[in-house]
N, CA, C and O of each residue as an XYZ file, in Angstrom:
304
protein
N      76.116   -162.472   -108.546
C      76.974   -161.581   -107.636
C      77.708   -162.479   -106.763
O      78.877   -162.426   -106.381
N      76.710   -163.380   -106.507
C      77.262   -164.550   -105.304
C      78.980   -165.118   -105.432
O      79.982   -165.131   -104.717
N      78.508   -165.627   -107.047
C      79.933   -165.754   -107.506
C      81.301   -165.067   -107.338
O      82.331   -165.328   -106.717
N      80.786   -163.857   -108.335
C      81.963   -163.007   -108.239
C      82.369   -162.615   -106.476
O      83.278   -161.795   -106.353
N      82.050   -162.892   -105.808
C      82.412   -162.335   -104.481
C      82.553   -163.399   -103.953
O      83.302   -163.235   -102.990
N      82.149   -164.755   -104.070
C      83.494   -165.597   -103.684
C      84.694   -165.980   -104.477
O      85.587   -166.723   -104.070
N      84.624   -165.232   -106.005
C      85.696   -165.979   -106.888
C      86.847   -164.442   -106.468
O      88.008   -164.446   -106.877
N      86.289   -163.249   -105.634
C      87.321   -162.288   -105.106
C      87.957   -162.769   -104.112
O      89.132   -162.446   -103.940
N      87.240   -163.738   -103.155
C      87.175   -164.030   -101.868
C      88.381   -165.136   -101.337
O      88.943   -165.445   -100.287
N      88.390   -165.573   -103.001
C      89.579   -166.911   -103.765
C      90.311   -165.861   -104.577
O      89.518   -164.926   -104.684
N      90.782   -165.737   -104.837
C      91.401   -165.137   -105.599
C      92.671   -164.694   -104.574
O      92.500   -164.467   -103.376
N      94.003   -164.613   -105.275
C      95.830   -164.427   -104.364
C      95.265   -163.056   -105.045
O      95.091   -162.587   -106.169
N      95.044   -162.617   -103.355
C      94.655   -161.060   -103.284
C      95.293   -160.863   -102.072
O      95.505   -161.731   -101.224
N      95.782   -158.947   -101.985
C      96.034   -158.656   -100.496
C      94.676   -158.730   -100.214
O      93.711   -158.787   -100.976
N      94.774   -158.718    -98.590
C      93.137   -158.351    -97.874
C      92.141   -157.008    -98.261
O      90.993   -156.831    -98.668
N      93.526   -156.037    -97.801
C      92.861   -154.497    -98.309
C      92.004   -154.641    -99.552
O      90.858   -154.191    -99.514
N      92.564   -155.369   -100.910
C      92.322   -155.179   -102.059
C      90.770   -156.112   -101.940
O      89.578   -156.014   -102.234
N      91.588   -156.895   -101.400
C      90.029   -157.722   -101.545
C      88.702   -157.293   -101.498
O      87.787   -157.228   -102.319
N      88.949   -156.800    -99.392
C      88.160   -156.279    -99.343
C      87.321   -155.392   -100.437
O      86.177   -155.564   -100.857
N      88.133   -154.546   -100.700
C      88.265   -152.940   -101.864
C      86.991   -153.763   -103.009
O      85.897   -153.403   -103.440
N      87.705   -154.811   -103.148
C      86.633   -155.431   -104.434
C      85.181   -155.897   -103.518
O      84.125   -155.551   -104.048
N      85.117   -156.344   -102.733
C      84.095   -156.935   -102.079
C      83.151   -155.585   -101.781
O      81.925   -155.558   -101.891
N      84.043   -154.427   -101.363
C      82.799   -152.575   -100.905
C      82.581   -153.247   -102.416
O      81.742   -154.146   -102.465
N      83.244   -152.899   -103.614
C      82.398   -152.935   -104.431
C      81.411   -153.009   -105.276
O      80.439   -152.328   -105.605
N      81.928   -154.070   -105.566
C      80.639   -155.360   -106.154
C      79.689   -154.697   -105.039
O      78.758   -154.027   -105.485
N      79.807   -154.798   -103.692
C      78.083   -154.192   -103.007
C      77.209   -153.174   -103.056
O      76.016   -152.963   -102.837
N      78.537   -152.397   -103.544
C      78.131   -150.781   -103.560
C      77.092   -151.198   -105.073
O      75.883   -150.981   -105.166
N      77.844   -151.737   -105.972
C      77.181   -151.894   -107.313
C      76.196   -152.555   -106.891
O      75.404   -151.793   -106.336
N      75.796   -153.804   -106.882
C      74.561   -153.941   -106.680
C      73.602   -153.610   -105.368
O      72.593   -154.314   -105.329
N      73.704   -152.944   -104.614
C      72.998   -152.313   -103.850
C      72.310   -151.033   -105.046
O      71.121   -150.716   -105.019
N      73.220   -150.490   -105.932
C      72.705   -149.286   -106.963
C      71.881   -149.608   -108.244
O      71.290   -148.858   -109.021
N      72.018   -150.857   -108.221
C      71.297   -152.069   -109.261
C      69.715   -152.030   -108.399
O      68.589   -151.866   -108.867
N      70.002   -152.171   -107.482
C      68.515   -152.675   -106.940
C      67.989   -151.574   -106.607
O      67.124   -151.158   -107.379
N      68.199   -151.022   -105.802
C      67.870   -149.446   -106.025
C      67.262   -148.981   -107.395
O      66.178   -148.404   -107.308
N      67.577   -149.079   -108.130
C      67.211   -148.674   -109.701
C      66.500   -149.550   -110.173
O      65.983   -149.304   -111.263
N      66.260   -150.718   -109.596
C      65.117   -151.796   -110.245
C      63.832   -151.543   -109.172
O      62.658   -151.536   -109.542
N      64.203   -151.366   -107.984
C      62.862   -151.121   -106.554
C      61.999   -149.717   -107.418
O      60.946   -149.798   -108.050
N      62.717   -148.677   -107.220
C      62.391   -147.306   -107.825
C      61.302   -147.254   -109.097
O      60.317   -146.599   -109.438
N      62.180   -148.455   -109.615
C      60.890   -148.528   -111.471
C      59.612   -148.932   -111.006
O      58.569   -148.285   -111.102
N      59.794   -150.208   -110.421
C      59.193   -151.107   -109.346
C      57.908   -149.805   -109.266
O      57.046   -149.413   -110.052
N      58.170   -149.571   -108.410
C      57.308   -148.089   -107.602
C      56.378   -146.843   -108.379
O      55.383   -146.169   -108.115
N      57.343   -146.989   -109.477
C      56.820   -146.392   -110.629
C      56.030   -146.911   -111.260
O      54.861   -146.530   -111.299
N      56.412   -147.743   -111.799
C      55.217   -149.127   -112.331
C      53.607   -149.676   -111.646
O      52.507   -149.726   -112.197
N      54.070   -150.081   -110.085
C      53.078   -149.720   -109.553
C      52.330   -148.540   -109.396
O      51.317   -148.640   -110.088
N      52.372   -147.461   -108.796
C      51.751   -145.974   -108.764
C      50.945   -145.781   -110.076
O      49.794   -145.364   -109.948
N      51.291   -145.969   -110.997
C      50.950   -145.599   -112.393
C      50.265   -146.923   -112.684
O      49.692   -146.751   -113.760
N      50.045   -148.149   -112.260
C      49.228   -149.065   -112.230
C      47.672   -147.886   -111.664
O      46.714   -147.329   -112.200
N      48.277   -148.038   -110.283
C      47.653   -147.574   -109.123
C      46.013   -146.284   -109.689
O      44.859   -146.260   -109.261
N      46.630   -145.522   -110.644
C      46.274   -144.609   -110.833
C      45.687   -145.004   -112.235
O      45.643   -143.930   -112.835
N      45.373   -145.653   -112.787
C      44.813   -145.829   -114.386
C      43.527   -147.073   -113.521
O      42.361   -146.847   -113.846
N      43.725   -148.193   -112.580
C      42.794   -148.597   -111.508
C      42.068   -147.226   -111.085
O      41.176   -146.777   -111.806
N      42.336   -146.774   -110.279
C      41.079   -145.339   -109.964
C      40.448   -144.514   -111.037
O      39.365   -144.007   -110.744
N      40.813   -144.346   -111.934
C      39.992   -143.732   -113.194
C      39.391   -145.237   -113.297
O      38.647   -145.499   -112.352
N      39.577   -146.423   -114.372
C      38.710   -147.640   -113.735
C      37.855   -147.640   -113.272
O      36.793   -147.692   -113.892
N      37.926   -147.581   -111.979
C      36.656   -147.415   -110.848
C      35.438   -146.465   -110.992
O      34.210   -146.400   -110.931
N      36.827   -145.618   -111.274
C      35.796   -143.553   -111.818
C      34.784   -143.775   -112.757
O      33.693   -143.294   -112.453
N      34.859   -144.392   -113.842
C      34.392   -144.740   -115.054
C      33.518   -145.810   -114.593
O      32.513   -145.691   -115.293
N      33.414   -146.419   -114.097
C      32.133   -147.676   -113.600
C      31.429   -147.188   -113.027
O      30.228   -147.134   -113.290
N      32.185   -146.512   -111.728
C      30.908   -145.900   -110.727
C      29.807   -144.915   -111.591
O      28.607   -145.186   -111.557
N      30.349   -143.690   -112.406
C      29.652   -143.061   -113.888
C      28.646   -143.688   -114.251
O      27.503   -143.505   -113.832
N      29.107   -144.730   -115.319
C      28.681   -146.068   -116.218
C      27.387   -146.073   -114.768
O      26.194   -145.841   -114.965
N      27.813   -146.297   -113.783
C      26.569   -146.971   -112.538
C      25.489   -145.959   -112.581
O      24.271   -146.119   -112.497
N      26.153   -144.942   -112.720
C      24.811   -143.551   -111.964
C      23.781   -143.241   -113.250
O      22.616   -142.844   -113.267
N      24.781   -143.620   -114.390
C      24.015   -143.276   -115.539
C      22.654   -144.164   -115.930
O      21.544   -143.721   -116.224
N      23.003   -145.282   -115.859
C      22.504   -146.647   -115.938
C      21.761   -146.526   -115.256
O      20.682   -146.499   -115.847
N      21.601   -146.366   -113.685
C      20.085   -146.292   -112.622
C      19.792   -144.374   -112.669
O      19.037   -143.620   -112.054
N      20.425   -144.262   -113.316
C      19.433   -142.628   -114.058
C      18.324   -142.723   -114.844
O      17.283   -142.071   -114.759
N      18.637   -143.635   -115.664
C      18.259   -143.716   -116.906
C      16.901   -144.963   -116.415
O      15.710   -144.746   -116.635
N      17.245   -145.780   -115.976
C      16.367   -146.691   -115.730
C      15.004   -146.566   -114.969
O      13.948   -147.198   -115.017
N      15.705   -144.905   -113.848
C      14.528   -144.494   -113.122
C      13.918   -143.888   -114.186
O      12.713   -144.067   -114.009
N      14.153   -143.038   -115.568
C      13.308   -142.262   -116.142
C      12.334   -142.985   -116.606
O      11.130   -142.738   -116.539
N      13.220   -144.512   -117.410
C      12.231   -145.213   -117.673
C      11.537   -145.413   -117.320
O      10.578   -145.199   -118.061
N      11.171   -145.995   -115.937
C       9.794   -146.489   -114.792
C       9.332   -145.521   -115.007
O       8.870   -145.469   -116.146
N       9.180   -144.384   -114.255
C       8.395   -142.644   -114.292
C       7.804   -143.166   -115.603
O       6.773   -143.833   -115.525
N       8.398   -142.910   -116.901
C       7.769   -143.154   -117.957
C       6.569   -144.212   -118.769
O       5.622   -144.055   -119.540
N       7.218   -145.285   -118.114
C       6.041   -146.426   -118.421
C       5.102   -146.039   -117.481
O       4.041   -146.653   -117.379
């Protein structure tokens, strides 16, 4: 993108046309970057849900194990 911007600046065009090309390139870059950020945020939020589910499952397994250990001690 930087190379494209430099090429536009040094190309033999009128100032108005060059500014328009640079503006178009900047908008395309901004739109593409926003899309990538949105995708990344979605992936992070999805992973956070998976981590939360794993933590809940671990807590449940620990609780079940503790109950089983307590019951075994009472019967011994």
